[in-house]
C-alpha positions as CSV (number, residue, x, y, z in Angstrom):
1,X,1.6,30.9,1.9
2,X,-1.2,28.4,1.9
3,X,-4.7,29.3,2.9
4,X,-6.4,28.2,6.1
5,X,-7.2,24.5,6.1
6,X,-4.9,23.6,3.2
7,X,-1.9,21.5,3.7
8,X,1.3,21.2,1.6
9,X,2.2,17.6,1.2
10,X,5.9,16.8,0.8
11,X,7.0,13.8,-1.2
12,X,7.3,10.7,0.9
13,X,9.4,7.6,0.6
14,X,8.1,4.6,2.6
15,X,10.6,1.9,3.6
16,X,9.1,-1.6,4.4
17,X,11.1,-4.4,5.9
18,X,9.9,-7.7,4.5
19,X,10.6,-11.4,5.2
20,X,8.4,-12.4,2.2
21,X,5.4,-13.3,4.2
22,X,1.8,-13.3,2.8
23,X,1.0,-10.3,5.0
24,X,3.2,-8.1,2.8
25,X,0.5,-8.0,0.1
26,X,-2.1,-6.8,2.7
27,X,0.4,-4.2,4.0
28,X,1.1,-2.8,0.5
29,X,-2.6,-2.8,-0.2
30,X,-3.1,-0.6,2.8
31,X,-0.5,1.8,1.6
32,X,-2.2,1.8,-1.8
33,X,-5.6,2.6,-0.2
34,X,-4.3,5.8,1.5
35,X,-5.7,9.1,0.3
36,X,-2.2,10.6,0.0
37,X,0.1,8.1,-1.5
38,X,3.9,8.1,-1.0
39,X,5.9,8.8,-4.1
40,X,8.1,5.8,-3.6
41,X,7.9,2.5,-1.6
42,X,11.1,0.6,-1.0
43,X,10.7,-3.0,0.2
44,X,13.8,-4.3,1.9
45,X,14.2,-8.1,1.5
46,X,15.3,-9.0,5.0
47,X,15.2,-12.7,3.9
48,X,17.7,-12.2,1.2
49,X,17.5,-13.2,-2.5
50,X,14.7,-15.8,-1.8
51,X,12.1,-13.0,-1.4
52,X,9.0,-13.6,-3.6
53,X,8.0,-11.1,-6.4
54,X,6.1,-8.0,-5.2
55,X,2.3,-7.8,-5.8
56,X,1.1,-5.3,-8.4
57,X,0.4,-1.8,-7.0
58,X,-0.7,1.6,-8.0
59,X,1.2,2.8,-11.1
60,X,1.4,6.4,-9.6
61,X,4.1,5.4,-7.2
62,X,7.4,3.6,-7.6
63,X,7.8,0.3,-5.8
64,X,11.3,-1.3,-5.6
65,X,12.6,-4.4,-4.0
66,X,16.1,-4.2,-2.6
């Protein structure tokens, strides 16, 4: 059992719906700036195959465009 004040952090997958707008880079930068990063970020291209490439992110987490 964990001691008082310590938290166990479970792995997290974050799903982001995207239309390929410029604000996606800002949203992903916000995720990257969090103290506790998700293990995986899945960006769902709601605009189809015309979605632009994803910006570079922290190498500690997997980022996929589907």
